[in-house]
C-alpha positions as CSV (number, residue, x, y, z in Angstrom):
1,X,90.5,78.3,81.5
2,X,93.6,78.0,83.6
3,X,96.5,79.7,85.4
4,X,100.2,79.0,85.1
5,X,103.2,79.9,87.2
6,X,106.7,80.3,85.6
7,X,107.9,76.9,86.7
8,X,105.1,75.2,84.8
9,X,103.2,74.0,87.8
10,X,99.6,75.1,88.3
11,X,99.3,78.3,90.3
12,X,98.3,77.7,93.9
13,X,101.0,75.3,94.8
14,X,104.3,73.7,93.6
15,X,105.8,70.4,94.5
16,X,105.5,69.0,98.1
17,X,103.2,71.9,99.0
18,X,105.7,74.7,98.7
19,X,104.4,78.2,98.0
20,X,105.3,79.9,94.7
21,X,105.4,83.7,94.2
22,X,102.2,83.5,92.0
23,X,100.2,82.1,95.0
24,X,99.9,85.6,96.5
25,X,97.7,86.6,93.6
26,X,95.7,83.4,92.9
27,X,92.1,82.4,93.4
28,X,88.7,84.1,92.7
29,X,88.7,87.9,92.9
30,X,92.5,88.2,92.4
31,X,92.1,90.8,89.6
32,X,89.8,92.9,91.9
33,X,92.3,92.6,94.7
34,X,95.0,93.8,92.4
35,X,93.0,96.8,91.4
36,X,92.0,97.6,95.0
37,X,95.5,97.3,96.6
38,X,97.8,98.2,93.7
39,X,98.8,101.6,92.4
40,X,97.9,102.3,88.8
41,X,101.1,102.9,86.8
42,X,99.7,103.2,83.3
43,X,97.1,102.2,80.8
44,X,97.3,100.8,77.3
45,X,95.0,99.5,74.6
46,X,95.2,96.0,76.0
47,X,94.9,96.7,79.8
48,X,96.1,98.4,83.0
49,X,99.4,98.1,84.8
50,X,99.4,98.1,88.6
51,X,102.3,98.4,91.0
52,X,102.1,95.8,93.8
53,X,104.0,95.3,97.1
54,X,107.4,93.6,96.9
55,X,108.6,95.1,93.7
56,X,106.0,93.4,91.5
57,X,103.6,94.6,88.8
58,X,100.4,93.2,87.5
59,X,99.2,93.6,83.9
60,X,95.4,93.3,84.1
61,X,94.0,92.8,80.6
62,X,90.8,94.1,79.1
63,X,88.0,91.7,78.0
64,X,88.8,92.2,74.3
65,X,92.4,91.1,74.7
66,X,92.6,87.5,73.4
67,X,93.9,84.8,75.6
68,X,96.6,84.1,73.0
69,X,98.0,87.6,73.6
70,X,98.3,87.0,77.4
71,X,99.9,83.6,76.8
72,X,102.4,84.9,74.4
73,X,103.3,87.9,76.6
74,X,104.1,85.3,79.4
75,X,105.9,82.7,77.2
76,X,107.7,85.2,75.1
77,X,109.1,87.2,78.1
78,X,110.0,84.0,79.9
79,X,111.9,82.6,76.8
80,X,113.7,85.9,76.2
81,X,114.8,86.3,79.8
82,X,116.0,82.7,80.0
83,X,118.4,83.5,77.0
84,X,119.8,86.7,78.5
85,X,117.5,89.3,76.9
86,X,116.9,92.1,79.5
87,X,113.2,92.1,80.2
88,X,110.8,91.7,83.1
89,X,110.5,88.4,85.1
90,X,107.0,87.0,84.6
91,X,105.8,84.8,87.5
92,X,102.1,84.1,87.0
93,X,99.6,84.0,84.2
94,X,95.9,83.8,84.9
95,X,93.3,83.3,82.1
96,X,90.4,82.2,84.4
97,X,87.3,84.0,83.2
98,X,87.5,87.6,84.4
99,X,90.8,86.9,86.2
100,X,93.0,87.8,83.3
101,X,96.4,89.1,84.3
102,X,100.1,88.5,84.5
103,X,102.2,89.2,87.6
104,X,105.9,89.8,87.3
105,X,108.8,92.1,88.3
106,X,108.6,95.9,88.3
107,X,111.2,97.3,85.8
108,X,111.5,101.0,86.4
109,X,113.0,103.2,83.7
110,X,112.5,106.0,81.2
111,X,110.7,105.0,78.0
112,X,113.1,105.0,75.1
113,X,110.6,107.0,73.0
114,X,110.8,109.8,75.6
115,X,114.6,109.8,75.3
116,X,114.5,110.0,71.5
117,X,112.4,113.1,71.8
118,X,114.3,114.7,74.7
119,X,117.9,113.8,73.7
120,X,118.3,114.0,69.9
121,X,122.1,114.3,70.4
122,X,122.1,110.8,71.9
123,X,119.4,109.2,69.8
124,X,121.5,107.5,67.2
125,X,123.6,105.8,69.9
126,X,120.4,104.7,71.7
127,X,119.1,103.2,68.4
128,X,122.4,101.3,67.9
129,X,122.1,99.8,71.4
130,X,118.5,98.8,70.7
131,X,119.7,97.1,67.5
132,X,122.1,95.0,69.4
133,X,119.3,94.0,71.8
134,X,117.2,93.2,68.8
135,X,119.9,90.9,67.4
136,X,120.0,89.2,70.8
137,X,116.3,88.6,70.7
138,X,116.7,86.9,67.4
139,X,119.1,84.4,68.9
140,X,116.4,83.1,71.2
141,X,115.2,79.7,69.9
142,X,111.9,80.0,68.0
143,X,108.7,78.7,69.5
144,X,107.3,76.4,66.9
145,X,103.7,76.5,68.2
146,X,103.3,80.2,67.7
147,X,103.8,82.2,64.6
148,X,104.4,85.9,64.7
149,X,101.2,87.6,63.8
150,X,102.0,89.2,60.4
151,X,99.0,89.7,58.1
152,X,101.2,88.8,55.2
153,X,99.1,86.5,52.9
154,X,100.8,84.5,50.2
155,X,102.4,87.6,48.6
156,X,103.4,90.3,51.0
157,X,104.8,92.5,48.3
158,X,101.3,92.8,46.7
159,X,100.6,95.9,48.7
160,X,103.4,97.7,46.8
161,X,101.7,97.4,43.4
162,X,100.3,101.0,43.4
163,X,103.9,102.2,43.9
164,X,106.2,100.0,41.8
165,X,106.3,98.2,38.4
166,X,105.2,94.6,38.4
167,X,108.6,93.4,37.3
168,X,110.2,95.2,40.3
169,X,107.7,93.8,42.8
170,X,108.4,90.2,41.5
171,X,112.1,90.6,42.1
172,X,111.5,92.0,45.6
173,X,109.1,89.1,46.4
174,X,111.8,86.7,45.4
175,X,114.3,88.3,47.8
176,X,112.1,88.2,50.9
177,X,110.9,84.7,50.1
178,X,114.2,83.6,51.5
179,X,114.0,85.6,54.7
180,X,115.3,83.7,57.6
181,X,112.6,82.7,60.1
182,X,113.1,82.8,63.9
183,X,111.9,84.2,67.2
184,X,110.8,87.9,67.0
185,X,109.4,90.5,69.4
186,X,106.7,91.6,66.9
187,X,106.5,95.1,68.2
188,X,109.9,96.4,69.3
189,X,108.8,100.0,69.3
190,X,110.7,102.6,71.4
191,X,107.6,102.9,73.6
192,X,108.0,99.3,74.5
193,X,111.6,99.7,75.8
194,X,112.7,101.3,79.0
195,X,116.2,102.7,79.7
196,X,117.5,102.0,83.2
197,X,121.0,102.9,84.4
198,X,122.2,102.7,80.8
199,X,120.5,99.3,80.1
200,X,117.7,98.8,77.7
201,X,114.9,96.7,79.1
202,X,112.4,95.2,76.6
203,X,108.7,94.9,77.5
204,X,105.3,94.0,75.9
205,X,105.8,90.5,74.4
206,X,102.2,89.9,73.4
207,X,103.0,89.9,69.7
208,X,106.1,87.8,69.9
209,X,106.5,84.5,68.0
210,X,108.0,82.9,65.0
211,X,108.4,84.8,61.7
212,X,110.8,86.5,59.3
213,X,113.4,88.2,61.5
214,X,114.1,91.0,59.0
215,X,110.4,91.8,59.0
216,X,110.6,92.1,62.8
217,X,113.3,94.7,62.4
218,X,111.2,96.4,59.7
219,X,108.3,96.8,62.3
220,X,110.7,98.9,64.4
221,X,111.8,100.9,61.4
222,X,108.2,101.6,60.4
223,X,107.3,102.7,64.0
224,X,110.3,105.2,64.1
225,X,109.5,106.5,60.6
226,X,105.9,107.1,61.7
227,X,106.8,108.9,64.9
228,X,106.7,112.6,65.8
229,X,109.4,114.2,67.8
230,X,108.1,117.5,69.3
231,X,105.4,119.8,68.0
232,X,107.7,122.7,67.2
233,X,110.1,120.8,65.0
234,X,109.8,121.5,61.3
235,X,108.3,118.7,59.2
236,X,111.4,118.4,56.9
237,X,113.6,118.0,60.0
238,X,111.3,115.3,61.4
239,X,111.8,113.3,58.2
240,X,115.6,113.7,58.2
241,X,115.8,112.8,61.9
242,X,113.6,109.7,61.7
243,X,115.5,108.5,58.6
244,X,118.9,109.0,60.3
245,X,117.7,107.0,63.3
246,X,116.4,104.2,61.1
247,X,119.7,104.1,59.1
248,X,121.7,103.9,62.3
249,X,119.5,101.2,63.6
250,X,119.6,99.0,60.4
251,X,123.4,99.4,60.1
252,X,124.0,98.3,63.7
253,X,121.5,95.4,63.4
254,X,123.0,94.0,60.2
255,X,126.5,94.3,61.7
256,X,125.4,92.3,64.7
257,X,123.4,89.7,62.9
258,X,124.8,89.4,59.4
259,X,121.3,89.7,57.9
260,X,120.4,91.7,54.8
261,X,119.8,95.5,55.1
262,X,118.0,95.3,51.7
263,X,115.6,92.7,53.0
264,X,114.8,95.0,55.9
265,X,114.2,97.9,53.5
266,X,111.7,95.8,51.5
267,X,109.9,94.7,54.6
268,X,109.8,98.3,55.9
269,X,108.0,99.4,52.7
270,X,105.5,96.6,53.2
271,X,105.0,97.6,56.9
272,X,104.5,101.2,56.0
273,X,101.6,100.3,53.7
274,X,100.0,97.9,56.2
275,X,100.6,99.6,59.5
276,X,101.2,103.3,58.8
277,X,97.7,104.3,59.6
278,X,98.9,106.4,62.5
279,X,100.4,108.8,60.0
280,X,98.3,111.6,58.2
281,X,97.2,110.2,54.8
282,X,99.4,112.6,52.8
283,X,102.5,112.0,54.9
284,X,101.9,108.3,54.8
285,X,101.6,108.2,51.0
286,X,104.8,110.2,50.7
287,X,106.6,107.9,53.2
288,X,105.5,104.8,51.4
289,X,106.6,106.2,48.0
290,X,110.0,107.1,49.5
291,X,110.5,103.6,50.8
292,X,109.4,102.0,47.5
293,X,111.8,104.2,45.6
294,X,114.6,103.1,47.9
295,X,113.8,99.5,47.2
296,X,113.8,100.1,43.4
297,X,117.2,101.9,43.7
298,X,118.5,99.0,45.7
299,X,117.7,96.6,42.9
300,X,119.3,98.9,40.3
301,X,122.5,99.2,42.3
C-alpha cells in the first residue's frame, strides 16, 4: 500500500526536504481529518467529496472502490491536464489501508447534465463543445499499462444477435475490428462535466485508459440516449431531444477527429445493450432496436 504525490515522489516529502502540497493531508488518520474538517460537497457510488481549505477538494473513496479505480483517477486526470484538457489538478493519492483518497483542486461549476435539462435551446451547442473536448482527450497519449474497462469479449457485436441477422452482425464486427485504439475517458457523461464561465471541465477519470476511441464516444451517446430531461416532458419529445443531442455530438466529434460516425453508431448499439440497464425494460428494448436498425441502414446505404 502506498501514497503518491503528483511529482512522483512519495507523499510526505520531496527532494532536499521541501514540502509538497500533499503533505498537508498525509499520515495516519488523514481520511478522518478530511471528514472532520472538510465540508461535504457531494456523494457518489464510489465515495464522498469534501471541500478543504485553500481551494482544495478531497475524494474519499468507499471500501469497495478498487485501488485501480483510484490510481486511474489520479493518473488519468494528471495525463489529461498535462496535455491541455480542462480538468482538476490532482496533487496526492493515498491507497494506504483505510486512508484511500485523492486531494486536488476545487473546480466549481454547474453540471452539464443540469444545463441540458434547464436550457434545451442551448443544449446542442453545449454538446458540440463537449465533442471538441472529447476529441482533445483522444489526443492524449495512451497509457499502455492500463486498458479501458470495456467488457467486450472476443466479439463485441455478439450482443446484437437478438436484433439483427447474422450476416449483418458479421459485417458490423469487421468494421469495428479496425477501430483506432487510444486514450479514453471511459465515462464522459454530462454528469461528469462542469460548465464554468463558458468552459467545460472534465471530472471523474476512474474509468479512463486505453481502448477503442469511437467506443469511448459511444459511451457518451448511450448515456444521453438513456437520460430523462424533466418529468413533465412527453416521452416522444424525450426521444427526439436525446437523438438530436447525440446527432449533434457525433457530427461535431467526427469533424474534429476525422473518425467514423458509423463506427460510433455500431458501438452505441453495443453500449445500449450492455449498459442501458438504467432505462425501463420496454424503453431499453425499443432504444436498442432503433440503434440496431440505424446500423443496418448504414450498411445498406
